[in-house]
FITORFI-600878 format. One line per field, with one value per residue (C-alpha): x, y, z; residue in one letter; residue number from 1. Coordinates in Angstrom, 1 decimal, padded with zeros to 4 digits. Layout:
<pts>
px	c(X ...)
py	c(Y ...)
pz	c(Z ...)
r	c(A ...)
k	c(NUM ...)
</pts>
This chain:
<pts>
px	c(-028.3 -031.9 -032.6 -035.1 -032.4 -030.7 -027.2 -026.6 -023.8 -024.5 -021.6 -022.5 -019.7 -018.1 -016.6 -013.0 -013.4 -012.5 -015.8 -014.3 -011.2 -013.5 -015.6 -012.5 -011.1 -014.4 -014.7 -011.2 -011.8 -014.9 -017.2 -019.7 -022.0 -021.5 -024.0 -026.5 -025.6 -022.3 -023.8 -024.0 -021.1 -020.4 -022.5 -025.9 -027.8 -030.7 -032.2 -032.0 -033.7 -036.5 -038.8 -040.7 -038.0 -038.8 -036.6 -037.1 -036.1 -033.0 -032.0 -032.6 -029.5 -027.2 -026.0 -028.5 -025.7 -024.1 -027.1 -024.9 -022.7 -023.3 -025.0 -023.1 -024.2 -021.4 -023.1 -021.4 -024.2 -026.6 -025.0 -026.8 -030.3 -031.9 -034.6 -032.2 -032.0 -035.8 -036.0 -033.2 -034.8 -038.2 -037.1 -035.3 -036.9 -036.4 -033.9 -031.9 -028.4 -027.9 -024.6 -023.9 -020.3 -020.0 -016.8 -015.7 -012.5 -010.7 -011.2 -007.5 -006.9 -010.1 -009.1 -005.6 -007.1 -009.3 -006.2 -004.4 -007.5 -007.7 -004.0 -004.0 -007.1 -005.7 -008.5 -006.2 -004.2 -001.6 001.1 -000.6 -000.4 002.6 004.9 002.8 004.9 007.7 009.9 009.0 011.9 011.9 011.2 014.3 013.6 017.0 015.7 012.9 015.2 017.6 014.7 013.6)
py	c(017.6 017.6 016.8 014.2 012.1 009.2 008.1 004.6 002.1 -001.5 -003.9 -007.5 -010.0 -013.3 -013.4 -012.1 -010.6 -007.0 -005.4 -003.9 -002.6 -001.0 000.6 002.1 003.5 005.2 006.5 007.9 009.7 011.4 009.9 008.3 009.4 008.7 006.7 008.4 006.1 004.8 001.3 001.1 -000.4 -000.9 -004.0 -002.5 -005.6 -003.2 -005.1 -008.4 -007.0 -005.0 -007.1 -004.0 -001.3 002.3 005.1 007.0 004.2 003.5 007.2 007.5 005.3 007.9 011.3 013.8 016.5 014.3 014.3 015.1 012.0 008.5 006.1 002.9 -000.5 -003.1 -006.2 -009.2 -011.6 -009.8 -012.0 -015.0 -013.6 -013.9 -011.3 -008.6 -006.7 -006.4 -005.1 -002.6 -001.5 -001.0 002.1 003.8 006.5 007.1 009.9 007.9 006.7 003.1 001.3 -002.4 -003.4 -007.2 -008.4 -011.9 -013.8 -016.9 -019.7 -020.3 -016.6 -016.5 -019.4 -018.0 -014.7 -016.4 -018.1 -014.8 -013.3 -016.1 -016.0 -012.2 -012.3 -015.3 -017.6 -020.5 -022.3 -025.0 -025.7 -024.0 -020.6 -021.2 -018.9 -017.2 -016.2 -014.5 -017.6 -019.4 -021.2 -021.8 -025.4 -027.0 -029.4 -031.0 -032.4 -034.1 -035.4 -036.9 -038.8 -040.4)
pz	c(007.6 008.6 012.3 011.0 009.4 011.1 010.3 011.6 011.3 012.2 012.6 012.9 012.7 013.7 017.2 017.3 013.8 014.5 015.5 018.7 016.7 014.1 016.9 018.5 015.2 014.4 018.0 018.1 014.8 016.3 013.7 016.1 018.8 022.4 024.4 026.7 029.6 030.8 030.9 027.2 025.3 021.6 021.8 022.6 021.5 020.9 018.0 019.8 023.0 021.2 019.0 018.0 018.0 017.2 015.9 019.1 021.4 019.3 019.2 023.0 023.7 022.1 023.3 021.9 021.7 019.0 016.7 013.7 014.3 013.2 015.7 016.0 017.2 016.9 018.2 016.7 017.5 015.1 012.4 013.8 013.6 010.2 011.1 012.2 008.9 008.8 012.4 011.7 008.4 009.9 012.0 009.1 006.9 003.3 004.0 006.5 005.9 007.1 006.7 007.4 007.9 008.3 009.9 009.0 009.7 008.6 011.1 012.0 012.7 014.7 016.9 017.4 018.4 021.0 022.4 022.7 024.3 026.9 027.7 028.1 030.4 032.4 031.4 030.4 033.1 033.1 030.7 027.8 029.6 031.9 030.0 027.4 024.4 026.4 026.8 023.6 022.0 018.2 017.3 015.9 013.0 013.7 017.0 015.2 012.5 015.1 016.7 013.4)
r	c(M S G D M N R S I I I P G M P K S G T T F L Y H V L Q E N G L I S G Y S S P T F T K E T G F F L N H Q S P T R E S F N S I F D Q A D H E K W K L D A T P S Y I Y D P N I V D R I S E I N G K T D Q L V F I I C L R Q R V E Q I F S W Y I H F I S H H L I F G S W A S H G F S N S Q P F E L S V L N S E L)
k	c(1 2 3 4 5 6 7 8 9 10 11 12 13 14 15 16 17 18 19 20 21 22 23 24 25 26 27 28 29 30 31 32 33 34 35 36 37 38 39 40 41 42 43 44 45 46 47 48 49 50 51 52 53 54 55 56 57 58 59 60 61 62 63 64 65 66 67 68 69 70 71 72 73 74 75 76 77 78 79 80 81 82 83 84 85 86 87 88 89 90 91 92 93 94 95 96 97 98 99 100 101 102 103 104 105 106 107 108 109 110 111 112 113 114 115 116 117 118 119 120 121 122 123 124 125 126 127 128 129 130 131 132 133 134 135 136 137 138 139 140 141 142 143 144 145 146 147 148)
</pts>
């Protein structure tokens, strides 16, 4: 591969749709470049924070030793910006490889995932979170029928 070629994966998506999971799968398989700074995470927000991005400024956030690997930005909120594709496309050359993976999720599953996230991070208090799922008892329809 030419040193002049960029290989980038952009993963926008709905909240709780699997962008973090996908990031970790690609990272564990050694397919993506590391970041040049420990302050960067999978959600760089690069194209939200740079109205006039350049290829050099985008490349600078990645480990230069990993130039053969894919550069990955998995910022879910990109999905809400109608101009993001134009800003991303502006920095890519004709020989570049650019992949978009859009993560979506059904609303009920998304809400349940948020609930599990809040429970596991102790962000919900009171009776909703008093026992989590460890002591949950199955609901008995016979109880409901006896009350009717």
